[in-house]
C-alpha positions as CSV (number, residue, x, y, z in Angstrom):
1,X,-65.6,-135.8,-3.6
2,X,-69.3,-136.1,-3.5
3,X,-70.9,-139.4,-4.5
4,X,-74.6,-138.5,-4.6
5,X,-75.8,-139.5,-8.1
6,X,-78.8,-137.2,-7.9
7,X,-76.6,-134.2,-7.7
8,X,-75.1,-134.9,-11.1
9,X,-78.4,-133.8,-12.7
10,X,-78.2,-130.2,-11.4
11,X,-77.5,-127.2,-13.5
12,X,-74.0,-126.1,-14.4
13,X,-72.4,-129.5,-14.0
14,X,-70.2,-130.9,-16.8
15,X,-68.8,-134.3,-17.6
16,X,-65.1,-133.7,-17.9
17,X,-63.6,-137.1,-18.1
18,X,-64.4,-140.8,-18.1
19,X,-61.9,-143.3,-16.7
20,X,-62.2,-147.1,-17.1
21,X,-60.7,-149.4,-14.6
22,X,-60.7,-153.2,-14.0
23,X,-61.8,-154.8,-10.8
24,X,-60.2,-158.2,-10.1
25,X,-62.7,-161.0,-9.6
26,X,-63.0,-164.8,-9.5
27,X,-65.7,-167.0,-11.1
28,X,-66.9,-170.1,-9.3
29,X,-69.1,-173.1,-10.2
30,X,-71.2,-173.6,-7.0
31,X,-73.3,-176.7,-6.4
32,X,-76.5,-175.7,-4.6
33,X,-80.1,-176.5,-4.1
34,X,-83.0,-174.1,-4.3
35,X,-86.6,-174.1,-3.1
36,X,-89.2,-172.0,-4.7
37,X,-92.8,-171.3,-3.8
38,X,-94.9,-171.8,-6.9
39,X,-98.7,-171.1,-7.1
40,X,-101.1,-174.0,-7.5
41,X,-103.3,-174.3,-10.5
42,X,-106.6,-172.5,-9.9
43,X,-108.7,-175.7,-9.4
44,X,-106.2,-177.2,-7.0
45,X,-106.1,-173.9,-5.1
46,X,-109.9,-173.7,-4.7
47,X,-110.0,-177.4,-3.7
48,X,-107.5,-176.7,-0.9
49,X,-109.6,-173.7,0.2
50,X,-112.7,-175.8,0.2
51,X,-111.0,-178.4,2.4
52,X,-109.7,-175.8,4.8
53,X,-113.2,-174.3,5.2
54,X,-115.1,-177.7,5.5
55,X,-112.2,-179.8,7.0
56,X,-113.4,-182.9,5.3
57,X,-115.2,-183.8,2.0
58,X,-115.8,-186.9,-0.1
59,X,-114.2,-187.2,-3.5
60,X,-117.6,-187.3,-5.1
61,X,-118.5,-184.0,-3.4
62,X,-115.3,-182.4,-5.0
63,X,-116.3,-183.9,-8.4
64,X,-119.8,-182.5,-8.1
65,X,-118.8,-179.1,-6.7
66,X,-116.4,-178.4,-9.7
67,X,-118.4,-180.2,-12.3
68,X,-115.6,-182.7,-13.1
69,X,-115.7,-186.1,-14.8
70,X,-114.6,-189.1,-12.7
71,X,-111.2,-189.1,-14.5
72,X,-110.6,-185.4,-14.0
73,X,-111.5,-185.7,-10.3
74,X,-109.1,-188.6,-9.8
75,X,-106.2,-186.7,-11.4
76,X,-107.0,-183.6,-9.3
77,X,-107.0,-185.5,-6.0
78,X,-103.9,-187.5,-7.0
79,X,-101.9,-184.3,-7.7
80,X,-102.9,-182.8,-4.4
81,X,-102.0,-186.0,-2.6
82,X,-98.5,-186.2,-4.3
83,X,-98.0,-182.5,-3.2
84,X,-98.8,-183.6,0.4
85,X,-101.6,-181.1,0.6
86,X,-104.5,-183.6,1.2
87,X,-104.8,-187.0,2.7
88,X,-107.5,-189.5,3.6
89,X,-109.1,-190.0,7.0
90,X,-109.9,-193.5,8.3
91,X,-113.4,-193.0,7.0
92,X,-112.1,-192.4,3.5
93,X,-112.8,-188.7,3.6
94,X,-110.5,-186.1,2.1
95,X,-108.9,-183.9,4.8
96,X,-106.2,-181.2,4.7
97,X,-102.7,-182.2,5.7
98,X,-100.8,-180.6,8.6
99,X,-98.5,-179.0,6.0
100,X,-101.4,-177.3,4.2
101,X,-102.8,-176.1,7.5
102,X,-99.5,-174.7,8.6
103,X,-98.9,-172.8,5.4
104,X,-102.4,-171.2,5.4
105,X,-102.7,-171.0,9.2
106,X,-106.2,-172.5,8.7
107,X,-107.4,-169.5,6.8
108,X,-109.3,-170.4,3.6
109,X,-108.6,-166.9,2.2
110,X,-104.8,-167.6,2.3
111,X,-103.6,-168.8,-1.1
112,X,-101.6,-172.1,-0.7
113,X,-98.6,-172.8,-2.8
114,X,-96.2,-175.7,-3.6
115,X,-92.5,-175.8,-2.7
116,X,-90.4,-176.8,-5.7
117,X,-87.0,-178.3,-5.0
118,X,-84.2,-178.0,-7.6
119,X,-80.5,-178.8,-7.6
120,X,-78.4,-176.7,-9.9
121,X,-74.7,-175.7,-10.6
122,X,-74.6,-171.9,-10.6
123,X,-71.7,-169.8,-12.1
124,X,-71.1,-167.0,-9.5
125,X,-68.7,-164.1,-9.8
126,X,-67.1,-162.5,-6.7
127,X,-65.1,-159.3,-7.0
128,X,-61.8,-159.7,-5.1
129,X,-61.8,-156.3,-3.4
130,X,-64.5,-157.1,-0.8
131,X,-65.5,-160.6,-1.9
132,X,-69.0,-159.6,-2.9
133,X,-71.3,-161.2,-5.6
134,X,-71.2,-159.4,-9.0
135,X,-73.1,-160.1,-12.2
136,X,-71.7,-162.7,-14.6
137,X,-71.4,-160.9,-17.9
138,X,-69.4,-161.3,-21.1
139,X,-67.1,-158.3,-21.4
140,X,-65.9,-156.5,-24.5
141,X,-62.2,-157.1,-25.5
142,X,-61.6,-153.3,-25.7
143,X,-61.3,-153.5,-21.9
144,X,-58.1,-155.5,-22.0
145,X,-55.1,-153.7,-20.7
146,X,-56.9,-151.1,-18.6
147,X,-55.5,-150.3,-15.1
148,X,-56.5,-153.0,-12.6
149,X,-57.0,-152.4,-8.9
150,X,-54.7,-154.5,-6.7
151,X,-56.1,-157.5,-4.9
152,X,-55.9,-157.2,-1.1
153,X,-53.5,-159.8,0.3
154,X,-56.2,-161.6,2.2
155,X,-58.4,-162.0,-0.9
156,X,-56.0,-163.8,-3.2
157,X,-57.8,-167.0,-4.4
158,X,-60.4,-167.3,-1.6
159,X,-60.8,-170.8,-0.4
160,X,-63.9,-172.8,-1.5
161,X,-65.2,-172.8,2.1
162,X,-65.0,-169.1,2.4
163,X,-66.8,-168.7,-1.0
164,X,-69.7,-171.0,-0.1
165,X,-70.1,-169.1,3.2
166,X,-70.2,-165.8,1.4
167,X,-72.6,-167.1,-1.2
168,X,-74.9,-168.3,1.6
169,X,-75.0,-164.7,2.9
170,X,-75.3,-163.0,-0.5
171,X,-77.5,-165.4,-2.5
172,X,-80.1,-162.7,-2.7
173,X,-77.7,-160.4,-4.7
174,X,-77.0,-163.3,-7.0
175,X,-80.8,-163.8,-7.7
176,X,-81.2,-160.0,-8.2
177,X,-78.4,-160.0,-10.8
178,X,-79.9,-163.0,-12.6
179,X,-82.3,-162.5,-15.5
180,X,-85.2,-164.3,-13.8
181,X,-88.5,-162.5,-13.3
182,X,-88.7,-160.5,-10.1
183,X,-91.8,-162.4,-9.0
184,X,-89.9,-165.6,-9.3
185,X,-86.8,-164.5,-7.4
186,X,-88.8,-163.2,-4.5
187,X,-90.2,-166.7,-3.9
188,X,-86.8,-168.5,-4.3
189,X,-84.7,-169.5,-1.3
190,X,-81.3,-171.1,-1.0
191,X,-81.8,-174.5,0.6
192,X,-78.2,-175.7,0.8
193,X,-74.7,-175.4,-0.7
194,X,-72.8,-178.6,-1.5
195,X,-69.5,-177.0,-2.4
196,X,-67.8,-175.2,-5.3
197,X,-64.9,-175.3,-7.7
198,X,-61.7,-173.3,-7.4
199,X,-62.0,-169.8,-8.7
200,X,-61.1,-168.7,-12.2
201,X,-59.6,-165.2,-12.3
202,X,-61.4,-162.6,-14.4
203,X,-61.7,-158.8,-14.5
204,X,-64.8,-156.6,-14.3
205,X,-64.7,-153.2,-16.1
206,X,-66.1,-150.2,-14.4
207,X,-66.4,-146.6,-15.6
208,X,-65.5,-143.6,-13.4
209,X,-67.2,-140.4,-14.6
210,X,-65.8,-137.1,-13.4
211,X,-68.4,-134.3,-13.3
212,X,-67.4,-130.7,-12.4
213,X,-69.5,-127.7,-11.5
214,X,-68.1,-124.3,-11.0
215,X,-69.3,-122.0,-8.2
216,X,-69.5,-118.3,-7.7
217,X,-67.2,-118.7,-4.7
218,X,-64.4,-119.9,-7.0
219,X,-64.2,-123.5,-5.7
220,X,-64.9,-126.4,-8.0
221,X,-67.5,-129.0,-6.9
222,X,-66.4,-132.4,-8.1
223,X,-68.7,-135.3,-8.4
224,X,-67.8,-138.9,-9.3
225,X,-70.1,-141.5,-10.6
226,X,-68.8,-145.1,-10.5
227,X,-70.7,-147.9,-12.1
228,X,-70.2,-151.3,-13.7
229,X,-70.7,-151.1,-17.4
230,X,-73.7,-153.3,-18.4
231,X,-74.2,-152.1,-22.0
232,X,-73.7,-149.1,-24.1
233,X,-76.7,-147.4,-22.5
234,X,-76.9,-148.8,-19.0
235,X,-74.7,-148.8,-15.9
236,X,-75.1,-150.7,-12.6
237,X,-74.1,-148.8,-9.5
238,X,-71.4,-150.4,-7.3
239,X,-71.5,-150.9,-3.5
240,X,-70.1,-148.1,-1.3
241,X,-67.3,-150.5,-0.1
242,X,-66.1,-151.1,-3.7
243,X,-66.3,-147.4,-4.4
244,X,-64.1,-146.8,-1.4
245,X,-61.5,-149.2,-2.7
246,X,-61.5,-147.4,-6.0
247,X,-61.0,-144.0,-4.3
248,X,-58.1,-145.5,-2.3
249,X,-56.5,-146.8,-5.5
250,X,-56.8,-143.4,-7.2
251,X,-55.1,-141.7,-4.2
252,X,-52.0,-143.9,-4.7
253,X,-51.4,-142.7,-8.2
254,X,-49.2,-139.6,-8.6
255,X,-48.9,-137.0,-11.3
256,X,-45.4,-136.6,-12.7
257,X,-43.4,-133.8,-10.9
258,X,-41.7,-132.9,-14.1
259,X,-42.9,-132.1,-17.6
260,X,-44.4,-129.0,-19.1
261,X,-46.0,-126.2,-17.1
262,X,-49.4,-124.8,-18.2
263,X,-47.7,-121.5,-19.0
264,X,-45.2,-123.2,-21.3
265,X,-48.0,-125.1,-23.0
266,X,-49.8,-121.8,-23.7
267,X,-46.6,-120.3,-25.2
268,X,-45.7,-123.2,-27.4
269,X,-49.1,-123.8,-28.8
270,X,-50.3,-120.2,-28.9
271,X,-53.2,-120.9,-26.6
272,X,-54.0,-117.3,-25.7
273,X,-57.4,-118.3,-24.3
274,X,-56.1,-120.6,-21.6
275,X,-53.4,-118.1,-20.9
276,X,-56.0,-115.6,-19.6
277,X,-57.0,-118.1,-16.8
278,X,-53.5,-118.7,-15.4
279,X,-52.6,-117.3,-12.0
280,X,-50.0,-118.1,-9.3
281,X,-51.9,-121.4,-8.5
282,X,-52.0,-122.6,-12.1
283,X,-55.1,-122.8,-14.3
284,X,-58.3,-121.3,-12.8
285,X,-60.6,-124.1,-14.2
286,X,-63.5,-122.7,-12.2
287,X,-63.5,-119.4,-14.0
288,X,-62.9,-121.0,-17.4
289,X,-65.9,-123.3,-17.0
290,X,-68.1,-120.3,-16.1
291,X,-66.9,-118.3,-19.1
292,X,-67.2,-121.4,-21.3
293,X,-70.8,-121.8,-20.4
294,X,-71.3,-118.1,-21.3
295,X,-69.5,-118.6,-24.7
296,X,-66.5,-116.4,-23.7
297,X,-63.7,-118.9,-24.4
298,X,-63.7,-118.7,-28.2
299,X,-60.6,-118.2,-30.3
300,X,-62.1,-115.7,-32.6
301,X,-62.7,-118.2,-35.4
302,X,-64.8,-121.3,-36.0
303,X,-61.6,-122.9,-37.3
304,X,-60.3,-123.2,-33.7
305,X,-62.6,-124.1,-30.8
306,X,-62.2,-124.8,-27.1
307,X,-62.4,-128.4,-26.0
308,X,-62.5,-130.0,-22.6
309,X,-62.6,-133.6,-21.7
310,X,-61.2,-136.6,-23.7
311,X,-61.4,-136.2,-27.5
312,X,-63.5,-139.4,-27.6
313,X,-66.2,-137.9,-25.4
314,X,-69.4,-137.9,-27.5
315,X,-69.7,-134.1,-27.6
316,X,-66.1,-133.6,-28.5
317,X,-66.2,-136.3,-31.1
318,X,-69.2,-134.5,-32.8
319,X,-67.2,-131.3,-32.9
320,X,-64.2,-133.0,-34.4
321,X,-66.4,-134.8,-36.9
322,X,-68.0,-131.6,-38.1
323,X,-64.6,-129.8,-38.5
324,X,-63.1,-132.8,-40.3
325,X,-66.1,-133.0,-42.5
326,X,-65.3,-129.5,-43.8
327,X,-61.7,-130.0,-44.5
328,X,-62.3,-133.4,-46.1
329,X,-64.3,-131.8,-48.9
330,X,-61.0,-130.8,-50.5
331,X,-59.6,-134.4,-50.3
332,X,-58.9,-136.1,-53.6
333,X,-60.6,-139.2,-54.6
334,X,-59.1,-142.3,-53.0
335,X,-56.8,-140.1,-50.9
336,X,-55.8,-141.6,-47.5
337,X,-54.7,-139.7,-44.5
338,X,-53.0,-140.7,-41.2
339,X,-53.6,-139.8,-37.6
340,X,-51.0,-139.7,-34.8
341,X,-51.9,-139.6,-31.1
342,X,-49.1,-138.4,-28.8
343,X,-49.7,-140.0,-25.4
344,X,-49.6,-138.0,-22.1
345,X,-47.7,-138.6,-18.9
346,X,-51.0,-138.4,-16.9
347,X,-51.2,-141.7,-15.1
348,X,-54.6,-142.5,-16.4
349,X,-54.1,-141.4,-20.0
350,X,-55.8,-143.9,-22.3
351,X,-57.6,-145.6,-19.4
352,X,-60.8,-146.0,-21.3
353,X,-62.4,-148.9,-23.0
354,X,-65.1,-148.8,-25.6
355,X,-65.1,-145.0,-26.0
356,X,-61.5,-144.8,-27.1
357,X,-61.8,-148.0,-29.2
358,X,-64.9,-146.8,-31.0
359,X,-63.3,-143.4,-31.6
360,X,-60.2,-144.9,-33.1
361,X,-62.1,-147.3,-35.4
362,X,-64.5,-144.6,-36.6
363,X,-61.7,-142.1,-37.1
364,X,-59.8,-144.7,-39.1
365,X,-62.7,-144.9,-41.5
366,X,-62.9,-141.1,-41.7
367,X,-59.3,-140.8,-43.0
368,X,-60.2,-141.8,-46.6
369,X,-62.2,-139.6,-49.0
370,X,-64.8,-142.2,-49.9
371,X,-64.7,-143.9,-46.4
372,X,-64.6,-147.3,-48.1
373,X,-61.1,-147.9,-46.9
374,X,-59.3,-146.9,-43.7
375,X,-56.3,-144.8,-42.7
376,X,-54.0,-145.8,-39.8
377,X,-54.5,-144.3,-36.4
378,X,-51.2,-144.6,-34.5
379,X,-50.2,-143.9,-30.9
380,X,-46.8,-142.4,-30.1
381,X,-45.4,-143.9,-26.9
382,X,-42.2,-143.8,-24.9
383,X,-40.1,-146.9,-24.0
384,X,-36.8,-147.5,-22.1
385,X,-36.2,-151.2,-22.9
386,X,-37.3,-153.5,-25.7
387,X,-39.4,-155.5,-23.2
388,X,-41.5,-152.4,-22.7
389,X,-42.9,-152.8,-26.2
390,X,-44.8,-155.9,-25.2
391,X,-46.3,-154.1,-22.2
392,X,-47.4,-151.2,-24.4
393,X,-49.1,-153.6,-26.8
394,X,-50.9,-155.4,-24.0
395,X,-52.1,-152.1,-22.6
396,X,-53.2,-150.3,-25.7
397,X,-53.7,-152.5,-28.7
398,X,-57.4,-153.1,-28.2
399,X,-58.1,-149.3,-28.1
400,X,-55.7,-147.8,-30.6
401,X,-55.0,-149.7,-33.8
402,X,-51.3,-149.0,-34.1
403,X,-48.4,-147.9,-31.9
404,X,-44.8,-146.7,-32.5
405,X,-42.4,-146.1,-29.6
406,X,-39.4,-143.7,-29.2
407,X,-36.8,-144.1,-26.5
408,X,-36.9,-141.8,-23.5
409,X,-39.5,-141.3,-20.8
410,X,-39.3,-137.5,-21.3
411,X,-41.2,-138.0,-24.5
412,X,-44.4,-137.6,-22.5
413,X,-45.5,-134.5,-20.7
414,X,-48.9,-133.3,-19.4
415,X,-49.7,-132.5,-23.1
416,X,-51.7,-134.8,-25.3
417,X,-51.9,-134.3,-29.1
418,X,-54.1,-135.8,-31.8
419,X,-52.9,-134.9,-35.2
420,X,-54.0,-135.5,-38.8
421,X,-51.0,-133.9,-40.5
422,X,-52.0,-130.8,-42.5
423,X,-55.7,-131.3,-41.8
424,X,-56.7,-131.2,-38.1
425,X,-55.2,-131.2,-34.7
426,X,-56.3,-131.4,-31.0
427,X,-53.9,-130.2,-28.4
428,X,-54.8,-130.5,-24.7
429,X,-53.1,-130.0,-21.3
430,X,-54.0,-132.4,-18.5
431,X,-55.0,-130.4,-15.3
432,X,-55.8,-131.8,-11.9
433,X,-59.1,-130.6,-10.5
434,X,-58.4,-132.3,-7.2
435,X,-54.8,-132.6,-6.0
436,X,-55.7,-135.7,-3.9
437,X,-56.5,-137.7,-7.1
438,X,-54.5,-138.5,-10.2
439,X,-57.7,-138.1,-12.3
440,X,-57.1,-135.3,-14.8
441,X,-59.2,-133.2,-17.1
442,X,-57.7,-132.5,-20.6
443,X,-58.4,-129.0,-21.8
444,X,-57.2,-127.1,-24.9
445,X,-58.4,-126.6,-28.4
446,X,-59.2,-128.4,-31.7
447,X,-58.2,-126.6,-34.9
448,X,-58.1,-126.8,-38.7
449,X,-56.1,-123.5,-39.0
450,X,-52.9,-124.2,-41.0
451,X,-50.8,-121.9,-38.9
452,X,-51.7,-123.7,-35.7
453,X,-51.3,-127.1,-37.2
454,X,-47.8,-126.2,-38.4
455,X,-46.9,-125.1,-34.8
456,X,-48.0,-128.5,-33.5
457,X,-46.2,-130.4,-36.3
458,X,-43.0,-128.4,-35.5
459,X,-43.3,-129.3,-31.9
460,X,-43.6,-133.0,-32.7
461,X,-40.7,-132.8,-35.2
462,X,-38.4,-131.2,-32.5
463,X,-39.6,-133.7,-29.9
464,X,-39.0,-136.8,-32.0
465,X,-36.3,-135.8,-34.4
466,X,-33.3,-136.5,-32.2
467,X,-34.5,-139.8,-30.6
468,X,-33.2,-142.3,-33.0
469,X,-35.1,-145.2,-34.4
470,X,-38.9,-145.5,-33.9
471,X,-39.8,-149.0,-32.9
472,X,-43.0,-150.6,-34.1
473,X,-44.8,-151.6,-30.9
474,X,-48.0,-153.1,-32.4
475,X,-50.1,-152.9,-35.6
476,X,-53.4,-154.0,-37.0
477,X,-53.4,-157.1,-39.0
478,X,-51.7,-156.8,-42.4
479,X,-50.4,-153.3,-41.6
480,X,-46.6,-152.5,-41.9
481,X,-44.4,-149.6,-40.9
482,X,-44.5,-148.0,-44.3
483,X,-48.3,-147.9,-44.3
484,X,-48.4,-146.3,-40.9
485,X,-45.8,-143.6,-41.7
486,X,-46.6,-142.9,-45.4
487,X,-45.4,-139.4,-46.4
488,X,-44.3,-138.7,-42.8
489,X,-41.1,-140.5,-43.5
490,X,-39.1,-137.3,-44.1
491,X,-35.8,-138.4,-42.7
492,X,-33.9,-141.6,-42.2
493,X,-31.2,-142.9,-39.8
494,X,-27.9,-143.3,-41.4
495,X,-27.3,-146.6,-39.7
496,X,-30.4,-148.8,-40.2
497,X,-32.2,-146.6,-42.7
498,X,-35.2,-146.9,-40.5
499,X,-37.6,-144.0,-40.8
500,X,-38.2,-141.5,-38.1
501,X,-41.4,-139.6,-37.8
502,X,-41.0,-136.2,-39.4
503,X,-44.3,-134.4,-39.7
504,X,-43.2,-131.0,-40.9
505,X,-40.4,-129.6,-43.0
506,X,-36.9,-130.9,-42.3
507,X,-34.8,-128.7,-40.1
508,X,-32.7,-127.3,-42.9
509,X,-35.8,-126.1,-44.7
510,X,-37.1,-124.1,-41.7
511,X,-36.2,-120.5,-41.0
């Protein structure tokens, strides 16, 4: 992969996925002393220059030269004396001190300055991958549960001595990350470090953007842009060493060997467009991207449109919003709809912070006719043991409001589905642009065509209908199972009478 950020601005490149990860870190309170060179007030500066040029003057000459009163002159000389810039000769003359002469090298054109000494306790964050200083920032809760890079064995809870030594070498980075004016930080020096507290564990969110550019030769050019998230509009680049650790981590993740083939996906979901780009190697994403830029990947109707990248990507979200706007015109007053999100077996599915969280929250508001209330957005997840439900909640509850779980790992495939029953559906297949990385690109279509929506609902009915009880993994506050499922409770288990998700017609009603 290429890391050059400037290449991302070239023509033909497309943002195809955004993955959020957590970097382990420790926060320390470090006791230290700083020195800072601060400029003298103008009158003190010119008095020093006068002394350097003449070497000795009387207090009355200073008073007369600057037109000061006796009191003003006394205060001026007292301040310079306290700052150890002037002293008196045996004859009572004002003369420059050795410190003043050393700082200016005896040149009256050199601006003298004062050294300010200050003792402070600084809160310093070190990431645990390479033990480097990072900014100290409050992070959004939507980042909880994201994949965390493992801490190297030698960096678990670094000893205070090692931390103070690292801080001494990297204090410039700490100053650069602070919100102090650049002019101030350039004149600040670390004088000494008196020790630090034991580290408090924390996590730093970073965003990994995957940009892809097709080529005439047929080989995809893949660019990655890794940066710490500073705000909704700003990123801060990471060091090359940290980026290398992230690349190593991604190389350890593996795509599932079983699941659904791209050909099978095209057959089940009638994706005749993607089917045109399948060869013996799989999906020719390079050719699809070229044709897509030339508007050749349409489905013959505006009711179904190609979509690449996560559904919460800003451009995709706009497309979904516009299509949902049209179908919602027929909704009845105070009518509420529900959205279900079938998870994928791609290792990094759902590994996104604020984008996925914002999408879920905004979509929840879109699910009512007047947008005054909200409709539930619910993830469909697999589990093997009841203890897995707690892990699912920890991982996803800050990004998707509700979650239900069905038993069996084969629930997940490379396919991801977002469905508002009877209204809108997104179905995508997760392809690997680079076999050396588990980062995938979801590609497929978004549709409001009734026939296509019915195919997707039928697939989900067949997938879930024989799995037994659906467990409630997590919910929003004051939301229960009945509210999540609503009219989708088409069939019940005979034993516990617990509803199973049935999105389409019951089997006996289908031909």
